[in-house]
C-alpha positions as CSV (number, residue, x, y, z in Angstrom):
1,M,12.7,80.7,5.3
2,H,15.2,79.5,2.7
3,N,17.0,76.4,1.5
4,N,20.8,76.1,1.6
5,I,22.7,76.9,-1.6
6,Y,26.3,76.2,-2.0
7,S,28.5,78.4,-4.2
8,Y,30.8,76.0,-6.0
9,P,33.5,78.6,-6.5
10,L,33.4,79.5,-2.8
11,I,33.6,75.8,-1.8
12,K,36.5,75.3,-4.2
13,R,38.5,78.2,-2.7
14,I,37.8,77.1,0.9
15,K,38.8,73.5,0.0
16,Q,42.1,74.8,-1.5
17,F,42.7,76.9,1.6
18,E,42.1,73.9,3.9
19,Q,44.6,71.8,1.8
20,K,47.2,74.5,2.1
21,V,46.8,74.6,5.9
22,E,47.2,70.8,6.1
23,Y,50.2,70.9,3.7
24,Y,52.0,73.5,5.9
25,G,51.4,71.5,9.0
26,N,53.6,72.6,11.9
27,E,55.2,75.3,9.8
28,I,52.3,77.7,10.5
29,L,50.5,79.2,13.4
30,D,47.2,77.4,13.1
31,L,44.3,79.1,15.0
32,T,41.5,77.6,13.0
33,F,40.0,75.3,15.6
34,G,38.9,75.8,19.3
35,Y,40.5,72.8,21.0
36,P,43.0,74.0,23.7
37,I,46.3,73.2,22.0
38,N,49.5,72.9,24.1
39,L,47.7,74.3,27.2
40,H,47.5,71.0,29.1
41,A,49.1,70.7,32.5
42,D,52.3,68.7,33.1
43,W,50.5,66.2,35.3
44,M,48.2,65.4,32.4
45,E,51.3,64.7,30.2
46,A,52.6,62.3,32.8
47,F,49.6,60.0,32.3
48,I,50.9,59.3,28.8
49,T,54.7,59.2,29.4
50,N,54.3,56.9,32.5
51,I,51.9,54.5,31.0
52,D,52.7,50.8,31.4
53,P,52.7,48.9,28.0
54,K,51.3,45.9,29.8
55,L,48.3,47.9,31.0
56,L,46.3,47.1,27.9
57,H,45.7,43.5,29.1
58,T,44.2,44.7,32.4
59,L,41.8,47.4,31.1
60,H,38.1,46.8,31.1
61,K,36.0,48.7,28.6
62,K,32.9,48.7,30.7
63,E,34.6,50.2,33.7
64,L,36.3,52.8,31.6
65,K,33.1,53.8,29.9
66,Q,31.3,54.1,33.2
67,S,34.1,56.3,34.5
68,I,33.8,58.8,31.6
69,K,30.0,58.6,31.7
70,R,30.1,59.7,35.3
71,Y,31.9,62.9,34.3
72,F,29.1,63.7,31.8
73,E,26.5,62.8,34.4
74,Q,27.8,65.4,36.7
75,L,28.1,68.0,33.9
76,F,24.6,67.6,32.6
77,N,22.8,66.4,35.8
78,K,21.4,63.4,33.9
79,K,22.1,59.7,33.8
80,D,21.9,57.2,30.9
81,I,24.8,58.6,28.9
82,R,25.8,57.2,25.6
83,L,29.5,57.6,24.6
84,T,30.9,58.4,21.2
85,N,34.4,58.8,19.9
86,S,33.8,62.5,19.2
87,A,31.2,65.2,19.3
88,S,31.0,65.0,15.5
89,E,30.1,61.3,15.7
90,A,27.4,62.2,18.3
91,L,26.0,64.9,16.1
92,M,25.9,62.5,13.1
93,V,24.0,59.9,15.2
94,A,21.6,62.5,16.6
95,I,20.8,64.0,13.2
96,H,20.4,60.6,11.5
97,S,18.1,59.3,14.3
98,C,15.7,62.2,13.6
99,I,15.6,61.8,9.8
100,T,13.1,59.0,9.1
101,E,12.2,59.9,5.5
102,K,14.3,61.3,2.6
103,R,14.3,65.1,2.5
104,D,13.1,65.5,6.1
105,E,14.1,69.0,7.2
106,V,16.4,70.1,10.0
107,I,16.2,73.8,10.9
108,L,19.5,75.6,11.6
109,L,20.5,79.2,12.3
110,D,22.4,80.6,9.4
111,C,26.0,81.7,10.1
112,G,26.4,78.7,12.4
113,F,28.8,75.8,12.7
114,F,29.7,74.8,9.1
115,T,29.6,71.0,9.7
116,Y,25.9,70.7,10.4
117,P,24.5,71.0,6.9
118,S,26.9,68.3,5.6
119,L,25.8,65.9,8.3
120,I,22.2,66.5,7.5
121,I,22.7,66.0,3.8
122,A,24.7,62.8,4.5
123,G,21.6,61.5,6.3
124,K,19.5,62.3,3.2
125,G,17.9,65.2,5.0
126,K,17.5,68.8,4.0
127,P,19.0,71.7,6.0
128,I,16.7,74.8,6.3
129,F,18.3,78.0,7.5
130,A,16.6,80.6,9.8
131,Q,17.8,84.1,9.5
132,R,19.5,86.2,12.1
133,H,19.2,89.9,12.9
134,T,21.9,92.3,11.8
135,D,23.7,91.9,15.1
136,R,23.7,88.1,14.6
137,Q,21.1,87.5,17.3
138,P,18.6,84.7,16.5
139,D,15.5,85.8,14.8
140,M,12.7,83.9,16.6
141,D,10.1,84.8,14.0
142,S,12.3,83.5,11.2
143,I,12.8,80.2,13.1
144,K,9.0,79.8,13.5
145,Q,8.5,80.4,9.8
146,C,10.9,77.6,8.9
147,F,8.7,74.9,10.3
148,T,6.8,72.8,7.8
149,D,5.2,69.3,7.8
150,K,8.6,67.9,6.8
151,T,10.5,69.4,9.8
152,C,11.9,66.7,12.0
153,A,14.4,68.6,14.2
154,L,15.7,72.0,15.2
155,L,19.4,72.1,15.9
156,I,21.1,74.9,17.9
157,T,24.5,75.4,19.5
158,Q,24.8,76.4,23.1
159,P,27.0,78.4,23.3
160,E,27.2,79.3,19.7
161,N,30.1,78.9,17.3
162,P,31.4,81.1,15.7
163,T,29.6,84.0,17.5
164,G,30.3,82.8,21.1
165,R,26.7,83.9,22.0
166,I,24.8,82.2,24.9
167,F,21.1,81.4,24.4
168,T,19.1,82.9,27.4
169,K,16.9,80.7,29.5
170,E,13.8,82.5,28.0
171,E,15.0,81.8,24.5
172,I,15.5,78.1,25.2
173,E,12.0,78.0,26.8
174,Q,10.6,79.5,23.7
175,L,12.3,76.9,21.5
176,C,11.2,74.1,23.8
177,L,7.5,75.2,23.6
178,L,7.8,75.6,19.8
179,C,9.2,72.1,19.4
180,I,6.6,70.6,21.6
181,E,3.8,72.3,19.7
182,R,5.2,71.1,16.3
183,K,6.2,67.7,17.6
184,V,9.8,68.3,16.6
185,T,13.0,67.1,18.2
186,L,15.2,69.8,19.8
187,I,18.9,69.0,19.4
188,I,21.3,71.1,21.4
189,D,25.1,70.9,20.7
190,H,26.6,71.6,24.1
191,S,30.2,70.9,23.0
192,F,31.5,74.2,24.4
193,I,29.4,74.0,27.6
194,E,32.6,74.2,29.8
195,S,33.9,77.2,27.9
196,S,32.5,80.0,30.0
197,Y,35.8,81.9,30.0
198,F,34.2,85.3,30.7
199,G,32.2,84.3,33.7
200,L,28.7,84.1,32.3
201,D,26.3,81.3,33.1
202,I,25.6,78.9,30.2
203,N,22.1,77.6,30.4
204,I,22.0,73.8,30.0
205,L,18.7,72.2,29.1
206,T,18.9,69.4,31.7
207,N,20.1,71.7,34.5
208,L,17.2,74.2,34.2
209,Q,13.8,73.8,35.8
210,Y,11.9,73.0,32.6
211,N,9.1,70.9,34.0
212,P,6.8,70.2,32.3
213,F,9.0,70.9,29.2
214,L,11.3,67.9,29.5
215,E,8.3,65.6,30.1
216,N,6.7,66.5,26.8
217,L,9.8,67.5,24.7
218,S,11.7,65.2,22.3
219,W,15.3,66.2,22.8
220,I,18.9,65.3,22.3
221,I,22.0,66.8,23.9
222,I,25.6,66.6,22.6
223,G,28.6,66.8,24.9
224,D,32.3,66.8,24.4
225,T,35.4,66.6,26.7
226,G,37.7,67.9,24.0
227,K,36.9,71.6,24.3
228,V,38.5,71.7,27.8
229,V,40.8,68.7,27.7
230,C,42.4,67.8,24.4
231,L,45.6,66.0,25.1
232,Y,47.0,65.0,21.7
233,G,43.5,64.4,20.4
234,I,42.3,62.3,23.3
235,K,38.6,63.2,23.7
236,Y,35.2,61.6,23.8
237,G,31.7,62.9,23.0
238,C,28.3,61.9,24.4
239,L,24.6,61.7,23.7
240,I,21.8,62.3,26.2
241,T,18.3,61.9,25.0
242,S,14.6,61.8,25.9
243,D,13.1,58.3,26.4
244,N,11.3,58.3,23.0
245,L,14.7,58.6,21.1
246,K,16.8,56.1,23.0
247,E,15.9,53.1,20.7
248,P,16.7,54.9,17.4
249,I,19.9,56.4,18.9
250,D,21.0,52.9,20.1
251,N,20.2,51.4,16.7
252,W,22.4,54.0,15.0
253,L,25.2,53.5,17.5
254,H,25.2,49.8,17.0
255,S,25.3,50.2,13.2
256,I,28.5,52.3,13.4
257,L,30.4,49.4,14.9
258,F,33.1,51.6,16.2
259,Q,35.8,50.4,18.7
260,F,36.8,52.5,21.7
261,N,40.6,52.9,22.2
262,L,41.1,51.5,25.7
263,I,44.4,53.3,26.3
264,Q,42.9,56.6,25.4
265,M,39.9,55.9,27.6
266,H,42.1,55.0,30.5
267,I,44.2,58.2,30.2
268,L,41.1,60.4,29.8
269,S,39.3,58.7,32.7
270,Q,42.2,59.4,35.0
271,I,42.4,63.1,33.9
272,L,38.6,63.7,34.3
273,H,38.5,62.4,37.8
274,D,41.8,63.9,39.0
275,P,41.4,66.5,41.8
276,R,43.8,68.8,40.0
277,L,41.4,69.2,37.1
278,K,39.4,72.0,38.8
279,D,42.5,74.1,39.1
280,Y,43.6,73.3,35.6
281,K,40.2,74.6,34.3
282,Q,40.5,77.8,36.2
283,D,44.1,78.3,34.9
284,L,42.9,77.6,31.4
285,Y,40.0,80.1,31.7
286,Q,42.5,82.8,32.9
287,K,44.9,82.1,30.0
288,I,42.0,82.5,27.5
289,R,41.0,85.8,29.2
290,N,44.6,87.0,29.1
291,N,44.8,86.1,25.4
292,F,41.7,88.1,24.7
293,S,43.2,91.1,26.5
294,L,46.3,90.8,24.3
295,L,44.1,91.0,21.2
296,E,42.4,94.1,22.6
297,S,45.6,95.9,23.5
298,K,48.0,94.9,20.7
299,L,46.0,94.2,17.6
300,D,45.8,97.0,15.0
301,S,43.2,99.4,16.2
302,R,41.5,99.4,12.8
303,V,40.4,95.8,13.4
304,G,37.1,95.4,15.3
305,I,37.2,92.8,18.0
306,L,33.9,91.2,19.0
307,C,34.0,89.8,22.5
308,P,32.3,86.4,22.8
309,Q,30.1,85.6,25.8
310,A,31.7,82.1,25.8
311,T,34.0,79.8,23.8
312,P,37.6,80.7,22.7
313,M,36.3,81.9,19.3
314,V,36.7,85.6,18.6
315,L,35.4,87.3,15.5
316,L,37.6,90.0,14.0
317,D,36.0,92.8,11.8
318,I,38.2,93.8,8.9
319,S,35.6,96.0,7.2
320,Q,38.0,99.0,7.4
321,F,40.2,97.3,4.8
322,L,39.7,97.0,1.1
323,I,39.8,93.2,1.1
324,D,37.2,90.4,1.6
325,D,37.5,87.8,4.3
326,L,38.5,84.8,2.1
327,S,41.2,86.8,0.3
328,F,42.4,88.0,3.7
329,V,43.0,84.6,5.1
330,E,44.5,83.3,1.9
331,R,47.1,86.0,1.8
332,L,47.7,85.9,5.5
333,L,48.5,82.2,5.2
334,E,50.9,82.7,2.3
335,E,52.6,85.8,3.6
336,E,52.7,85.3,7.3
337,K,52.1,81.5,7.7
338,I,49.1,82.2,10.0
339,A,45.8,80.3,9.5
340,L,42.5,81.8,10.5
341,I,38.9,81.0,9.4
342,P,37.0,83.3,7.0
343,G,33.5,84.3,8.1
344,S,32.2,83.0,4.8
345,Y,32.9,79.5,6.1
346,F,29.7,79.9,8.3
347,I,27.2,81.2,5.8
348,Q,25.2,78.5,4.0
349,G,21.9,80.2,3.2
350,Y,21.2,82.9,0.7
351,K,23.9,85.5,1.2
352,E,21.6,88.4,0.4
353,E,19.3,87.3,3.3
354,S,22.0,86.5,5.9
355,N,22.8,89.9,7.2
356,Y,26.5,89.0,6.8
357,S,28.9,91.5,5.5
358,G,31.7,89.2,4.3
359,S,34.2,91.1,6.5
360,Q,34.8,88.9,9.5
361,I,37.5,86.5,10.5
362,R,37.4,83.9,13.2
363,I,40.4,83.3,15.4
364,A,40.7,80.7,18.1
365,I,42.6,82.0,21.2
366,S,42.9,78.7,23.0
367,R,46.7,78.7,22.5
368,P,49.8,79.5,24.5
369,K,50.5,83.2,25.1
370,Q,53.5,83.2,22.8
371,V,51.5,81.9,19.9
372,I,48.9,84.6,20.3
373,E,51.6,87.3,20.5
374,D,53.3,85.9,17.4
375,T,50.0,85.8,15.6
376,I,49.2,89.4,16.5
377,F,52.6,90.5,15.3
378,G,52.1,88.7,12.0
379,I,48.6,90.1,11.5
380,N,49.7,93.7,12.2
381,R,52.6,93.3,9.8
382,F,50.2,92.0,7.2
383,L,47.8,94.8,7.8
384,S,50.5,97.4,7.4
385,G,50.6,96.6,3.7
386,L,46.8,96.7,3.1
387,Q,44.9,99.7,1.9
388,S,42.3,100.9,4.4
389,K,39.1,102.8,3.6
């Protein structure tokens, strides 16, 4: 068990890197995030180009919200959906609803999604990091040791980011029982739930036969449309929760006072219920698989490629080169105008306890084939000038 520590020099370098990526804008190949960029179908584009400006006066928020909620209801096999403008907003509400006293603790797996600790700290909570095994598998014993009298929630990602790993049914059952025993809320971020590009089943809490688990468990699920359909940033998140958390969740949602964009809701509603969406998803899955095959066949053989079980996130192992991950992405951005994410981004606990080697890079392959090919070419050219071990 250990508390998070943030290395100021590391944060400063990462912040400078982010600013450079933003500064370059469309001048670079940006593969730092997992949304499917420029992979949408033509028929989706038509919902934007053919929109009637007078439509705004005829749209009804309640009907549009119900339409998008139905999509999530089918996905999670659960009713009583609460919409948010994004998955990040849903995560913020979920975390803040669990933190009732200053310094309440939320358990995370180290080397996980880097936004979680900041959201916990913003809610005046304290992130606690459980260790992983050397192969980045969750260490269940470490998770158990992290529980204290101050623990209010355990937050996991299913499937995981950046590893792309899928929690097994047995692992989720163990976590459910542990949270029931400790009277702690289990938060599951299912943002990438529709990203089973490699054909493996992703276990969803509400779709599995967990009785009597769900009857006794305090739980929150996060959903997101943007990981499959992200048409120029048009996306929505959702919250699903056990009965005991509905009131605090609603109180937080009301306090945010956000306004839904009716035009965006209308466009997304049409896309989500269009009969062509199923074929689009299958086509998207195939494109992601093809992009992974391109990495395997064309990337410099000295780079290790870790195949994810799900998500379009792929970890590249650069341990054969005499360079650390952050220096690698900094130089790659300057020399080849390619933006990837350093593995150091995801480590927030004590580095000496994290089983992290500092030699991995994350690349998002949810891009058109030409972008992936250009990226591979640029990486290989960059690697040709590096000294290997």
